[in-house]
Structure formats: C-alpha cells, structure tokens
C-alpha positions as CSV (number, residue, x, y, z in Angstrom):
1,M,0.0,-0.3,-0.2
2,N,1.0,3.7,-0.7
3,P,2.9,4.9,2.2
4,N,1.0,8.3,1.6
5,V,-2.1,6.2,1.6
6,K,-1.2,4.8,5.8
7,R,-0.6,7.9,6.5
8,L,-3.8,9.0,5.5
9,L,-5.5,6.4,6.8
10,G,-3.7,6.5,10.3
11,L,-4.6,10.0,10.4
12,M,-8.2,9.7,9.8
13,L,-8.6,6.9,12.4
14,V,-6.9,9.2,14.9
15,I,-9.5,11.6,14.1
16,I,-12.2,8.7,14.3
17,V,-10.9,8.2,17.8
18,C,-10.5,11.4,19.2
19,L,-14.2,12.4,18.1
20,C,-16.1,9.1,19.8
21,C,-13.8,10.7,22.9
22,T,-15.5,13.7,22.6
23,T,-19.1,12.2,22.7
24,A,-21.5,12.5,25.4
25,P,-21.9,8.6,25.6
26,F,-18.4,8.4,25.6
27,R,-17.3,10.6,28.5
28,T,-20.5,9.3,30.3
29,F,-18.9,5.8,30.3
30,A,-15.4,7.1,31.2
31,A,-17.1,8.8,34.4
32,L,-18.8,5.4,35.3
33,P,-17.1,4.1,38.2
34,S,-16.3,0.6,38.9
35,E,-17.3,0.1,42.2
36,L,-20.3,1.6,43.7
37,R,-22.0,2.0,47.4
38,L,-25.9,2.2,48.0
39,F,-27.8,1.9,51.5
40,E,-30.0,-0.4,52.1
41,G,-33.3,1.2,50.0
42,E,-31.6,3.9,48.5
43,Q,-32.1,4.1,44.4
44,K,-29.8,5.5,42.1
45,E,-29.8,5.9,38.3
46,L,-27.0,5.4,36.0
47,H,-26.9,7.5,32.5
48,L,-24.6,5.6,29.9
49,V,-27.3,7.5,26.8
50,M,-25.7,4.3,24.4
51,P,-28.2,3.7,21.2
52,V,-27.4,0.2,22.1
53,H,-29.1,-2.8,23.9
54,A,-27.4,-4.8,26.1
55,Q,-27.7,-8.0,28.3
56,A,-27.7,-7.2,32.1
57,T,-26.5,-10.3,34.9
58,V,-26.7,-9.5,38.6
59,D,-25.1,-12.1,40.7
60,R,-27.1,-11.1,43.6
61,P,-30.9,-10.1,42.3
62,D,-31.7,-10.4,46.3
63,I,-29.3,-7.7,46.8
64,L,-29.7,-5.2,44.2
65,R,-32.3,-5.3,41.6
66,V,-32.0,-3.8,37.7
67,N,-35.2,-1.7,36.1
68,G,-37.0,-3.2,39.2
69,E,-36.3,-7.1,37.8
70,N,-35.7,-9.5,39.9
71,R,-34.3,-12.2,37.3
72,P,-30.2,-12.5,37.4
73,S,-30.4,-11.9,34.1
74,F,-32.7,-9.7,31.1
75,N,-32.0,-7.5,28.5
76,L,-32.2,-3.6,28.7
77,S,-31.5,-0.8,26.5
78,L,-28.6,1.5,27.3
79,Q,-30.8,4.5,25.7
80,Q,-32.8,4.9,28.8
81,P,-31.5,5.5,32.8
82,I,-30.4,2.4,34.6
83,S,-32.2,2.0,37.9
84,L,-30.3,0.6,40.6
85,Q,-32.5,-0.2,43.8
86,S,-31.0,-2.1,47.2
87,S,-33.0,-4.0,49.1
88,Q,-30.8,-5.5,51.7
89,S,-27.1,-5.2,52.6
90,G,-24.5,-7.2,51.1
91,Q,-22.4,-7.0,47.8
92,A,-23.7,-7.4,44.1
93,E,-21.9,-7.5,40.9
94,L,-23.6,-6.3,37.8
95,K,-22.5,-7.0,33.9
96,L,-23.0,-5.5,30.9
97,K,-22.4,-7.3,27.8
98,L,-23.1,-6.0,24.0
99,F,-24.5,-8.2,21.8
100,G,-24.6,-11.5,23.7
101,G,-21.0,-11.5,24.6
102,I,-19.0,-8.6,23.9
103,P,-18.3,-7.2,27.7
104,L,-19.3,-3.4,28.1
105,K,-19.1,-2.8,32.1
106,T,-18.9,-5.1,35.2
107,L,-20.1,-2.9,38.5
108,K,-19.6,-3.7,41.9
109,V,-22.1,-2.7,44.2
110,N,-22.1,-2.6,48.0
111,V,-25.2,-2.0,49.8
112,V,-24.7,-1.1,54.0
113,P,-27.1,-0.5,56.3
114,N,-29.0,2.6,56.4
115,L,-28.0,5.0,58.3
116,R,-29.3,7.9,59.6
117,V,-28.1,10.6,62.5
118,I,-29.3,13.4,63.8
119,P,-26.9,16.6,62.6
120,G,-25.4,19.1,65.5
121,G,-24.8,22.7,65.8
122,Q,-24.8,23.1,69.1
123,T,-22.5,25.1,70.8
124,I,-20.6,22.7,73.1
125,G,-18.6,22.6,76.1
126,V,-15.3,20.6,76.0
127,K,-13.8,19.3,79.4
128,V,-10.9,16.8,78.7
129,K,-8.2,15.0,81.1
130,S,-5.2,13.3,80.1
131,A,-4.3,9.7,80.0
132,G,-1.5,10.8,82.1
133,I,0.5,13.8,83.3
134,L,2.1,15.8,80.0
135,V,5.2,17.6,80.5
136,V,4.9,20.7,78.3
137,G,8.2,22.9,80.1
138,H,11.4,22.4,81.5
139,H,12.4,24.6,84.3
140,L,15.5,25.2,86.1
141,V,15.6,24.3,90.2
142,H,18.0,26.5,92.4
143,V,19.8,23.5,94.3
144,S,22.3,26.7,96.0
145,P,22.9,29.9,95.5
146,D,25.1,29.5,92.3
147,N,23.5,26.1,91.3
148,K,20.4,25.7,88.8
149,I,19.7,22.6,87.2
150,S,16.3,21.0,85.5
151,P,16.3,17.3,86.6
152,G,13.8,16.3,84.4
153,E,15.7,17.4,81.5
154,A,18.8,15.6,82.5
155,A,16.9,12.4,82.8
156,G,16.1,12.9,78.7
157,V,11.9,13.6,80.0
158,R,10.7,15.1,77.1
159,L,8.2,17.8,76.0
160,G,5.0,16.1,74.8
161,D,6.2,12.6,77.1
162,L,2.9,11.5,79.0
163,I,3.7,10.3,82.5
164,M,1.6,7.5,82.9
165,S,3.5,6.2,86.5
166,M,5.7,7.1,89.0
167,N,7.3,4.6,91.2
168,G,4.3,1.8,90.2
169,I,1.3,4.7,91.1
170,R,-0.8,5.4,88.0
171,L,-0.8,8.9,87.8
172,N,-3.5,11.3,86.5
173,D,-4.0,14.2,88.8
174,V,-1.4,16.8,88.6
175,S,-2.4,17.4,92.5
176,K,-0.6,13.6,93.0
177,V,2.6,14.5,91.8
178,A,3.8,16.9,94.5
179,D,3.1,14.1,97.5
180,V,5.2,11.2,95.0
181,V,7.7,13.8,94.1
182,R,8.2,14.8,98.4
183,Q,8.7,11.7,99.8
184,A,10.9,10.3,96.7
185,G,13.4,13.4,97.8
186,E,12.9,12.9,101.7
187,S,14.0,9.5,100.8
188,K,16.8,10.4,98.6
189,K,16.2,7.8,95.8
190,P,15.3,8.2,92.5
191,L,11.8,7.9,90.9
192,E,11.0,5.3,88.5
193,L,9.2,6.9,85.6
194,V,6.7,4.9,83.2
195,I,6.2,7.6,80.2
196,R,4.4,7.2,77.1
197,R,6.3,8.9,73.9
198,G,4.2,8.4,71.2
199,E,3.3,5.0,70.4
200,A,6.7,4.2,72.7
201,E,6.8,3.5,76.2
202,V,10.3,4.6,77.7
203,K,11.0,4.0,81.4
204,T,13.6,6.4,82.9
205,K,14.7,6.9,86.4
206,L,14.4,10.5,87.8
207,T,15.9,11.8,91.2
208,P,14.1,15.2,92.7
209,A,16.2,18.3,93.5
210,Y,15.3,20.5,96.5
211,D,14.9,23.7,95.5
212,T,16.4,26.5,98.5
213,E,14.0,29.1,97.2
214,D,10.8,27.7,97.4
215,K,11.9,25.0,100.1
216,T,10.4,22.3,97.9
217,W,11.7,19.4,96.1
218,R,11.1,19.4,92.4
219,L,11.6,18.0,88.8
220,G,12.1,20.6,87.3
221,L,9.1,20.1,85.1
222,Y,6.1,22.3,83.8
223,I,3.1,19.5,83.5
224,R,-0.5,19.2,83.1
225,D,-3.6,17.2,83.1
226,S,-6.7,18.9,81.9
227,A,-8.1,21.2,79.3
228,A,-11.3,22.4,78.1
229,G,-12.7,25.0,75.6
230,V,-15.9,25.5,73.1
231,G,-16.7,23.9,70.2
232,T,-19.7,22.4,67.9
233,L,-21.5,18.9,67.9
234,T,-21.5,17.7,64.4
235,F,-24.2,14.6,65.0
236,Y,-25.5,12.4,67.4
237,A,-26.7,9.0,66.1
238,P,-29.2,7.9,68.2
239,D,-29.4,4.4,67.0
240,Q,-25.8,3.9,67.9
241,G,-26.1,5.8,70.9
242,V,-22.5,8.3,70.2
243,Y,-22.0,11.2,68.7
244,G,-19.0,13.2,66.8
245,A,-17.7,16.6,67.3
246,L,-14.9,19.3,66.4
247,G,-13.6,17.5,63.0
248,H,-10.2,17.6,64.2
249,V,-7.8,16.6,66.9
250,I,-7.5,18.4,70.1
251,T,-3.8,19.5,70.5
252,D,-2.3,20.6,73.6
253,M,-1.6,24.6,73.2
254,D,2.2,24.1,74.3
255,T,3.5,21.2,72.8
256,Q,1.2,21.1,69.9
257,S,0.4,17.4,70.6
258,P,-2.4,15.4,70.5
259,I,-4.0,15.0,73.7
260,V,-4.3,11.3,75.0
261,V,-8.2,11.0,76.2
262,G,-8.1,9.7,79.7
263,Q,-11.8,10.8,80.0
264,G,-13.7,13.9,79.4
265,E,-17.1,15.2,78.7
266,I,-19.4,17.2,76.8
267,V,-21.8,19.7,78.3
268,Q,-23.9,22.6,77.6
269,S,-22.1,26.1,76.3
270,N,-24.3,29.6,75.5
271,V,-22.6,32.0,73.1
272,T,-22.4,35.3,74.7
273,S,-20.3,37.4,71.9
274,I,-18.3,36.8,68.4
275,S,-15.0,38.5,67.6
276,K,-15.7,39.1,64.0
277,S,-12.8,37.2,61.6
278,Q,-10.8,39.9,59.8
279,N,-8.1,39.4,56.9
280,G,-4.9,37.8,59.0
281,E,-6.9,37.1,61.8
282,P,-9.5,34.4,62.2
283,G,-11.8,35.2,65.0
284,E,-13.6,33.2,68.1
285,K,-16.9,32.4,69.3
286,R,-16.9,33.4,73.4
287,A,-19.1,30.7,75.1
288,H,-19.5,29.5,78.8
289,F,-20.3,26.4,80.3
290,L,-24.0,26.8,81.7
291,K,-23.6,25.7,85.5
292,E,-27.2,23.8,85.5
293,S,-26.5,22.1,82.7
294,R,-26.2,18.3,82.0
295,V,-23.7,16.6,80.5
296,L,-24.4,16.0,77.1
297,G,-21.9,13.0,76.9
298,N,-18.0,11.8,77.7
299,I,-15.3,11.4,75.5
300,E,-13.6,8.4,74.4
301,R,-11.7,9.4,71.3
302,N,-9.2,12.2,70.3
303,T,-8.5,11.7,66.5
304,P,-7.7,14.1,63.6
305,F,-11.3,14.0,63.0
306,G,-12.4,15.3,66.4
307,I,-13.5,14.0,69.8
308,F,-16.3,11.0,69.8
309,G,-17.8,9.0,72.8
310,K,-21.4,7.9,74.1
311,M,-24.2,9.7,74.2
312,T,-27.8,9.1,75.1
313,A,-30.2,11.5,74.2
314,T,-30.9,14.2,71.5
315,P,-29.5,17.2,72.7
316,D,-31.6,20.5,73.2
317,H,-32.1,23.3,70.5
318,S,-31.8,20.7,67.6
319,V,-33.1,22.2,63.8
320,F,-33.5,18.6,62.9
321,K,-36.2,16.9,65.3
322,E,-35.9,13.4,63.4
323,P,-32.4,11.7,61.8
324,I,-31.4,12.4,58.1
325,P,-29.4,10.2,55.8
326,V,-25.8,10.6,55.4
327,A,-23.7,10.9,52.1
328,F,-20.7,9.0,51.1
329,S,-17.9,10.8,50.5
330,E,-18.6,10.3,46.4
331,E,-21.6,11.9,47.0
332,V,-20.5,15.5,47.5
333,Q,-20.8,17.9,44.8
334,E,-19.6,21.4,44.4
335,G,-22.3,23.9,44.7
336,P,-24.7,24.9,47.5
337,A,-25.1,23.9,51.0
338,E,-25.7,24.9,54.1
339,M,-24.3,24.9,57.5
340,L,-25.7,24.1,61.2
341,T,-23.9,26.8,63.7
342,V,-25.0,29.1,67.0
343,V,-23.9,32.7,66.9
344,N,-25.9,33.6,69.8
345,G,-27.1,32.0,72.8
346,Q,-28.0,28.7,72.4
347,Q,-30.1,28.9,69.2
348,V,-28.9,26.6,66.3
349,E,-29.3,28.2,62.9
350,R,-29.2,27.7,58.9
351,F,-26.7,29.7,56.7
352,K,-25.8,29.3,52.9
353,I,-22.5,27.8,51.8
354,E,-21.1,26.6,48.7
355,I,-18.9,23.8,48.3
356,A,-15.9,25.2,46.2
357,H,-13.7,22.4,45.8
358,V,-14.3,18.7,46.3
359,T,-11.1,16.4,46.7
360,K,-11.5,12.6,46.1
361,Q,-10.7,10.7,48.8
362,S,-11.0,7.1,49.1
363,T,-9.2,6.5,52.5
364,P,-9.8,9.1,55.2
365,A,-8.0,12.5,55.0
366,T,-8.7,15.6,56.6
367,K,-9.4,18.9,53.9
368,G,-12.1,16.8,52.2
369,M,-13.6,20.0,50.7
370,V,-13.2,23.7,50.4
371,I,-16.1,25.9,51.7
372,R,-17.2,29.2,51.2
373,I,-19.5,31.2,53.3
374,T,-22.1,33.1,51.3
375,D,-24.7,34.2,53.9
376,P,-25.2,37.7,54.2
377,R,-26.4,37.2,58.0
378,L,-23.1,34.9,59.0
379,L,-20.7,37.4,56.9
380,Q,-22.1,40.3,59.2
381,R,-22.1,38.6,62.5
382,T,-19.0,36.8,62.1
383,G,-16.6,37.8,59.4
384,G,-17.0,34.3,57.8
385,I,-15.7,31.1,59.7
386,V,-14.2,31.5,63.5
387,Q,-12.7,29.5,66.0
388,G,-15.2,27.2,68.0
389,M,-17.5,27.1,64.8
390,S,-15.3,23.7,64.4
391,G,-17.5,20.5,64.2
392,S,-20.5,22.6,62.4
393,P,-22.4,20.1,60.6
394,I,-22.7,20.4,56.4
395,I,-26.3,19.6,54.9
396,Q,-26.4,19.2,51.1
397,N,-29.6,17.8,49.4
398,G,-31.1,16.4,52.7
399,K,-27.8,14.6,53.7
400,L,-25.2,15.6,56.7
401,I,-22.0,15.6,54.2
402,G,-19.0,17.0,56.8
403,A,-18.3,19.3,58.8
404,V,-16.2,22.6,59.1
405,T,-12.6,22.4,60.4
406,H,-10.3,25.2,59.1
407,V,-10.6,28.5,58.0
408,F,-8.5,30.3,55.6
409,V,-6.3,32.8,57.7
410,N,-6.0,35.1,54.4
411,D,-10.0,34.9,53.4
412,P,-11.5,33.8,56.5
413,S,-15.4,33.6,54.5
414,S,-13.6,30.4,53.2
415,G,-12.0,27.4,55.0
416,Y,-11.5,23.3,55.0
417,G,-14.3,20.8,56.2
418,C,-14.1,17.1,56.5
419,F,-16.0,14.3,54.9
420,I,-18.7,12.8,57.6
421,E,-17.4,9.2,56.8
422,W,-14.4,9.6,58.0
423,M,-16.1,10.9,61.6
424,L,-18.7,8.7,61.3
425,Q,-15.7,5.9,61.2
426,D,-14.0,7.1,64.3
427,A,-17.4,6.9,66.2
428,G,-17.2,3.5,65.2
429,V,-20.1,3.6,62.8
430,V,-18.2,1.9,59.8
431,L,-19.4,2.3,56.3
432,S,-17.9,-0.1,53.9
433,S,-15.9,1.6,51.6
434,P,-14.1,0.2,47.9
435,Q,-11.2,-0.7,49.6
436,T,-13.1,-2.9,51.8
437,W,-14.8,-4.9,48.6
438,G,-14.1,-8.8,49.4
439,L,-14.2,-8.2,53.2
440,Q,-16.8,-8.6,55.8
441,G,-17.9,-6.3,58.0
442,K,-15.0,-2.9,58.6
443,V,-5.7,23.3,66.2
444,H,-2.5,24.4,63.9
445,A,-1.9,26.9,61.6
446,Q,-0.9,25.1,58.7
447,R,0.6,25.8,55.0
448,A,-2.5,24.5,52.7
449,P,-1.9,23.1,49.5
450,S,-1.6,25.2,46.3
451,P,-3.7,26.9,45.3
452,F,-5.5,27.4,48.3
453,L,-4.4,30.0,51.3
454,P,-2.8,29.0,54.7
455,S,-5.5,28.0,56.6
456,K,-5.8,27.5,60.6
457,S,-8.1,25.2,62.4
458,T,-11.4,26.7,63.8
459,S,-10.2,25.0,67.2
460,M,-11.9,25.1,70.4
461,S,-12.6,28.9,71.3
462,N,-12.4,30.0,75.2
463,L,-9.8,27.6,75.6
464,Y,-7.6,26.7,79.2
465,E,-5.1,24.3,80.4
466,S,-3.8,24.4,83.5
467,V,-0.4,24.4,84.5
468,R,1.9,23.3,87.3
469,M,5.0,23.3,88.2
470,V,7.3,20.3,90.0
C-alpha cells in the first residue's frame, strides 16, 4: 500500500477516535465507576445514553434490583437510565454485555445498612483529662545560690511526654504529683517513671532536686493534666448511641501534640459574643459553660477527625428533630449547601454556604472539601468562619455530608471541611468503602496546598489549660 495512503488512513483513524472521545456517551461511560456504594433501600440511576441494547446479569438479585427486575439475567436499553434499587445489605455484581457476549462494564455494588443521624450545630463545652501527666516544659531548680539544674531535662524527659506512672503509682491528676516527688526527695531515692512517647513506652529514673528558694522538692518540669474549651457538635447517632464533634484533633497548646484522652465530657454551652474574623486574623466564639447544664456525653477518643464518645439523648435546640441520611464521600458535589451553627445563645441556625472544591478521597484524610460562606447574615455577624465553629455540620441535598474544620487565615469567608464518612468511622460507625470490597464487615496553623491559602483549624475557643510546676 502506498505510504501516503497509510498515513492518511492513520490520520483519519486518529480523528475518528478523538471525535468519539468527545461524545456524550463516551464521556458518560468513562465517568462510570467500577465500584458503587448504596444504603439499604436507596435508589440510584446510571446514565450511559448509548443507542444500543445490552444483556444485564446480576449475581445477587436479592440484594440489587436493576430496572425493577428480580431475575438474574435480562436485556435492557442503554439509551434509557438504568435504575439500581438496593434491597438488603451485602455485595452484588452487575455485568453488562453487548450483543450477548462482548463485555462492556462490570459494576460492583456494596450495599450497607441504612444509617441516619441527627445533625448537631450546638455549641458545646469540652472538658478533657489526659490519660497521664503531660510534660509541657522544663524549668531550672535553685539547688544552691550559684547552681540551677533541671532534673527532668537531665533525665531525658521531653516536651510532649505523657508520664503514666511514678514508682508504680498510676497518675492522671497533677495534684498527686507533689507528694510522690516529696517522698522520693526525702528518701533520697530516684523516681521510676513510665512514659508514653508517641506510640512507644519509655522507662527512666529521675531524682528530685531540693529548691533552696521555694523550700520544696522539684523535678524541673511544667506539667498539665486537663484542657477545656468550646466547640460544635457535629452529629448524634441515636441507634448507636454515639456522637462526633469538632472535626479535628485537640492538641496541647504548648507542645502541639494530640491529647491522649483519659476521661472527659461535653456539656451545654452558651455563646455570649463573637469576635469577628478579619483577613489575617480569625475570630472566635466567646461562650461559657452553663452551670445548670447536664452532661451531654463522655469523651472516649480524640482523633484527627474530632472527639467521640457515648451520648444517650438528643441534645436540646436541634434543627432536625428526626434523623436524616448521611452521604458517602463520593456523593458530595460542588455547589450550594448549608451549615448549622450557633452565633448567639444556644439557638442553632441554618446558614448558606458553597462547596467550592471537593477532593476525591478513598481513604481517611482531612481537608476533603473547600467551603465558602455565602450567607450575608453570617458574614455580617462573624466575618466568616471563626474559631469555635469547628464541627459545624454541613448539609447538602438533604444529607449530612461533613463538618467545618479550618478557616483560611487570609480569607476567613472560606475554609476546609472533612467528610462525615471519616467522622462516623472514628465514632465506631463503619461504612464499607471500595477498599474493603471482598472483606466482610469494617489546632494548628498549616500551609494549605496550592492553590489554596494558609489555614488554621477552627479550634476550640475559650481554651484554657492549667499548668503546674513540679
């Protein structure tokens, strides 16, 4: 064949392929996932818009019905929407073949039990005691007029270390430390410390020093055992009796290390005023714990996605009196949504926002979406996102999709949110993800990735942490 003819045919083939790739059916087909998740009783439509018929085969029609059919194999038109209806939890596989034998698409469908939760929005008081004694600093002990030492630093005790025990005595209260130190000092024996450092356990010996100025025995350490502040409740799952709040981890204000929870509780809180956000300076909610308030729940976990624990009753002032559906991360779309939060007293209000960007996440990660406040009422009253709003639930298309977590420092009308799916997972409510196919069952300043702005977590406002010197 003439080489020029070959080149011409090749060019024509490339043009045809390019034209086919730009057609609506091809784009729709390319965007069709190979794996799909549904809740029990949920219906979803697939739009292929292809002018052909196909043979559909479903291995578990008792779990998944296609176009209302309960037969395992039948023909359907790809020109019309394909309706998927889940009946019960489990896994099913849908295969589409052209002309009775040419494989077109295999779709794996994972159906999980129906889940509904009550969105929060209430401002809550958070009280946390660590699982041990947290070291937040070193200081010098005057052992003589011309000599100062820090026994703790000399013994290798670091900032962020969690002292679990001294001489076999379990410690989670700073008030108990002084007596243990005094007894060791008077007996002139070193203290045997068991320390949690990250995920490791470290043992060391620490000999107290006598402070000639304060007339007491010292370790040369600043320590802390508790923290408290104000945040926002994200959800309450009545069927499971659990809640989630904040949307990000609570960290120690001095060491910036996550607080390991020993015990804690959340209580009702009342917003008294708002310090408005300005460019370069995020504002905050000012609130106080209600003296007569009941304990809403305990705190069992402090994770990158917030705090979680048990709750036995629906909190007061909920916008939603009945539970609503939750959304998988892949269901979240760019476009309008609303946020629930409190800006005065205890009344939860709805405010309009825009989901400006959605990050595809198949595994748990923070900063799943970029949000922008569009409601003029909220912008007027707060200047945008403020500290204390962390955990404010985000609703889209009648479903709870996530929570507010960060504010952009240089543009407080915008910030980040996390997907509700990851918060539910940390609360112990596990939604099956594509990665579990085939398996049965399961505040820091930060530089945002380009093109986004520097952000700060909308951490607990009114944060206080008592420090003691030993």
